[in-house]
Backbone bond lengths (Angstrom), bond angles and torsions (degrees), N, CA, C in turn:
res aa  C-N    CA-C-N  psi(-1)  N-CA   C-N-CA  omega(-1)  CA-C   N-CA-C  phi
1 M - - - 1.463 - - 1.520 109.44 -
2 R 1.295 114.34 144.12 1.462 120.66 177.02 1.523 109.60 -110.28
3 Q 1.320 114.93 162.50 1.456 119.29 178.53 1.528 109.35 -101.44
4 Y 1.330 114.90 135.63 1.461 122.47 -179.07 1.526 109.67 -129.46
5 E 1.324 115.11 150.39 1.462 121.55 168.62 1.518 106.72 -109.41
6 I 1.318 115.93 128.81 1.457 121.18 179.83 1.520 107.57 -122.11
7 M 1.317 116.45 123.93 1.456 120.80 175.07 1.522 107.71 -120.79
8 F 1.323 114.88 137.01 1.456 118.61 175.65 1.518 109.98 -142.07
9 I 1.331 114.88 156.63 1.461 122.12 -176.81 1.525 108.09 -118.77
10 V 1.338 115.39 124.72 1.462 122.03 179.97 1.532 108.83 -97.63
11 K 1.338 115.41 142.28 1.471 121.33 179.48 1.531 111.34 -54.84
12 P 1.320 117.97 142.10 1.462 120.65 -176.91 1.531 114.64 -85.40
13 D 1.324 118.33 -11.79 1.469 120.78 -171.90 1.533 113.41 -91.17
14 M 1.344 116.19 34.42 1.464 121.08 179.53 1.525 109.03 -124.69
15 E 1.325 116.04 165.51 1.464 121.17 175.56 1.533 109.23 -66.44
16 E 1.323 116.30 154.79 1.465 121.11 -178.66 1.525 111.68 -59.67
17 A 1.326 116.92 -39.55 1.468 120.51 179.80 1.525 110.96 -65.66
18 E 1.315 117.21 -36.88 1.460 121.46 179.95 1.534 110.99 -70.24
19 I 1.324 116.77 -35.30 1.468 121.55 176.62 1.525 109.46 -64.57
20 K 1.337 116.66 -45.84 1.468 121.35 178.72 1.530 110.35 -63.50
21 K 1.326 116.70 -39.47 1.470 121.04 179.28 1.527 110.87 -63.59
22 T 1.329 117.23 -38.87 1.463 121.47 177.81 1.524 110.23 -62.72
23 A 1.333 117.03 -44.11 1.463 121.14 178.77 1.524 110.91 -64.37
24 D 1.327 117.28 -40.60 1.469 121.10 178.65 1.526 111.10 -66.54
25 T 1.319 116.97 -36.61 1.465 121.47 177.48 1.528 110.20 -62.74
26 M 1.329 116.82 -42.56 1.461 120.58 179.71 1.534 110.46 -67.22
27 K 1.319 116.83 -35.70 1.470 120.86 176.87 1.529 109.88 -66.38
28 K 1.332 116.85 -39.74 1.463 121.65 -179.69 1.531 111.11 -64.48
29 V 1.318 117.56 -33.63 1.469 120.90 176.47 1.523 109.39 -57.86
30 L 1.327 116.24 -41.79 1.466 120.80 179.50 1.527 112.07 -70.17
31 T 1.334 116.52 -48.54 1.465 119.73 -175.76 1.525 112.14 -68.22
32 D 1.323 117.98 -29.59 1.468 120.81 176.44 1.523 111.70 -65.18
33 K 1.325 116.73 -25.49 1.467 121.43 178.72 1.532 111.26 -99.02
34 K 1.328 116.67 22.38 1.477 123.42 174.53 1.532 114.12 70.17
35 A 1.312 117.62 23.06 1.462 120.64 175.14 1.528 108.51 -84.20
36 K 1.331 116.22 147.67 1.464 120.88 179.29 1.527 108.53 -108.44
37 V 1.335 116.06 120.34 1.463 120.93 178.50 1.528 107.20 -82.47
38 V 1.338 115.40 111.17 1.461 121.73 -177.44 1.527 110.49 -81.58
39 E 1.312 115.89 -40.66 1.465 121.80 -177.97 1.515 109.06 -142.16
40 E 1.315 115.46 139.65 1.458 121.68 179.96 1.522 107.42 -133.92
41 K 1.325 116.56 125.13 1.453 119.50 -176.24 1.528 109.97 -134.70
42 A 1.328 116.40 120.02 1.461 121.63 172.33 1.526 105.94 -91.58
43 M 1.322 116.23 112.91 1.460 120.49 -172.91 1.526 112.89 -92.14
44 G 1.314 117.06 -2.34 1.456 121.12 175.81 1.517 113.26 84.07
45 Q 1.318 114.26 -173.37 1.459 120.71 -177.76 1.526 109.67 -84.58
46 K 1.323 114.80 129.89 1.459 120.78 179.82 1.522 109.38 -133.98
47 E 1.309 115.11 156.48 1.451 120.57 177.14 1.526 109.21 -77.22
48 L 1.315 115.82 138.00 1.457 121.28 179.15 1.527 110.26 -81.07
49 A 1.309 116.70 153.17 1.466 121.21 178.45 1.529 110.44 -67.11
50 Y 1.316 115.62 -32.13 1.465 121.26 176.94 1.525 107.91 -148.15
51 E 1.304 115.85 159.02 1.456 121.95 -177.15 1.533 110.54 -68.65
52 I 1.329 116.17 133.78 1.466 121.97 176.69 1.527 107.08 -123.89
53 N 1.309 116.99 118.92 1.473 121.80 -179.36 1.530 111.94 49.71
54 K 1.304 116.38 44.47 1.469 125.34 178.98 1.527 113.69 68.03
55 A 1.330 118.56 11.03 1.466 122.35 176.98 1.524 108.81 -98.53
56 K 1.331 115.72 134.26 1.462 120.89 179.18 1.524 111.87 -103.13
57 T 1.337 116.66 -14.69 1.463 121.76 177.29 1.521 108.59 -133.20
58 G 1.325 115.43 169.71 1.457 120.93 177.26 1.513 110.36 -162.80
59 Y 1.326 116.02 160.83 1.460 121.88 178.18 1.523 108.80 -95.68
60 Y 1.316 115.51 119.14 1.468 122.11 -175.33 1.530 110.57 -92.80
61 Y 1.330 114.96 138.27 1.465 122.56 175.10 1.521 108.69 -132.27
62 L 1.339 115.38 141.76 1.457 121.52 178.14 1.522 108.88 -128.49
63 Y 1.336 115.52 127.35 1.463 121.60 175.05 1.525 107.74 -119.66
64 V 1.325 116.44 135.53 1.459 122.10 169.05 1.521 104.23 -109.64
65 V 1.343 116.42 121.09 1.456 120.42 -173.79 1.525 111.59 -130.58
66 N 1.317 115.07 149.64 1.459 122.43 167.63 1.515 105.32 -102.20
67 A 1.333 116.35 118.79 1.455 118.94 -173.05 1.516 111.53 -153.39
68 K 1.308 114.75 161.05 1.456 121.53 170.88 1.520 107.78 -90.44
69 S 1.307 116.09 166.56 1.466 119.94 -174.10 1.525 112.94 -63.71
70 N 1.351 118.61 -28.57 1.464 118.90 -179.70 1.527 111.87 -65.47
71 A 1.333 118.08 -34.93 1.469 121.58 177.57 1.527 110.55 -68.24
72 I 1.319 116.40 -40.41 1.460 120.94 179.86 1.520 110.42 -68.26
73 D 1.328 116.61 -41.46 1.469 120.39 177.79 1.518 111.36 -61.85
74 E 1.332 116.96 -40.22 1.471 120.71 179.55 1.528 110.31 -67.86
75 F 1.339 117.73 -41.62 1.463 120.77 177.14 1.525 109.61 -59.11
76 D 1.323 116.75 -46.70 1.464 121.81 -179.40 1.530 110.74 -59.83
77 R 1.319 116.94 -43.27 1.463 121.86 -179.65 1.526 111.01 -62.83
78 V 1.337 116.40 -47.46 1.462 121.02 -178.61 1.531 110.77 -67.32
79 A 1.330 117.07 -39.32 1.466 121.05 -179.59 1.530 111.37 -63.00
80 K 1.323 116.79 -35.55 1.464 120.53 179.97 1.520 112.62 -68.43
81 I 1.331 118.07 -29.76 1.466 120.06 -178.06 1.527 113.23 -100.07
82 N 1.337 117.93 -9.04 1.460 121.22 179.59 1.533 109.10 -76.74
83 E 1.316 116.41 116.74 1.463 121.29 -176.35 1.523 113.36 -74.05
84 N 1.338 117.85 -11.70 1.460 121.16 179.12 1.524 112.91 -84.50
85 L 1.334 117.93 -10.00 1.464 121.48 178.91 1.523 110.23 -98.72
86 L 1.330 114.94 135.59 1.463 119.98 175.71 1.519 110.75 -85.67
87 R 1.334 116.86 -46.49 1.462 122.79 -178.89 1.530 109.08 -151.53
88 H 1.334 115.13 160.15 1.464 120.96 172.15 1.520 108.54 -150.94
89 I 1.320 114.84 154.80 1.462 120.72 176.43 1.529 108.13 -144.00
90 I 1.323 115.08 141.49 1.460 121.97 179.17 1.528 107.25 -122.75
91 V 1.327 115.98 124.07 1.466 121.09 -178.79 1.519 108.86 -121.81
92 K 1.325 116.23 126.84 1.459 121.50 176.31 1.522 107.63 -82.76
93 K 1.325 116.26 124.28 1.465 120.23 -179.71 1.520 109.09 -80.17
94 D 1.320 116.33 145.97 1.457 121.91 176.93 1.514 109.97 -70.49
95 E 1.324 115.60 154.57 1.454 121.18 -179.01 1.520 112.52 -62.57
96 E 1.350 118.21 -36.41 1.456 120.42 -176.35 1.529 113.19 -75.44
97 E 1.344 118.69 -12.06 1.458 121.04 179.59 1.522 112.61 -75.78
98 K 1.331 118.05 -16.66 1.447 121.18 -177.85 1.458 109.78 -67.77
């Protein structure tokens, strides 16, 4: 298993419970594929550097996970079709950073 950092931005125009549910759904995508979430950080609402789909702010989430590539591929696939996410990025951490 490799370690990855996953950051995603949830749309700001939803109820707080719905935003949390979206983040939990994305976490479940990882855990269903046997990935282990090492660190989970809700970074709150922040202003975006540029407007995305008419949104000027978004709710940032950061997950540090130990996972195989199939879990990461599934997260990427689901994130691309989830209409509640504005953006996401997946970064593979180097071995020496552990």
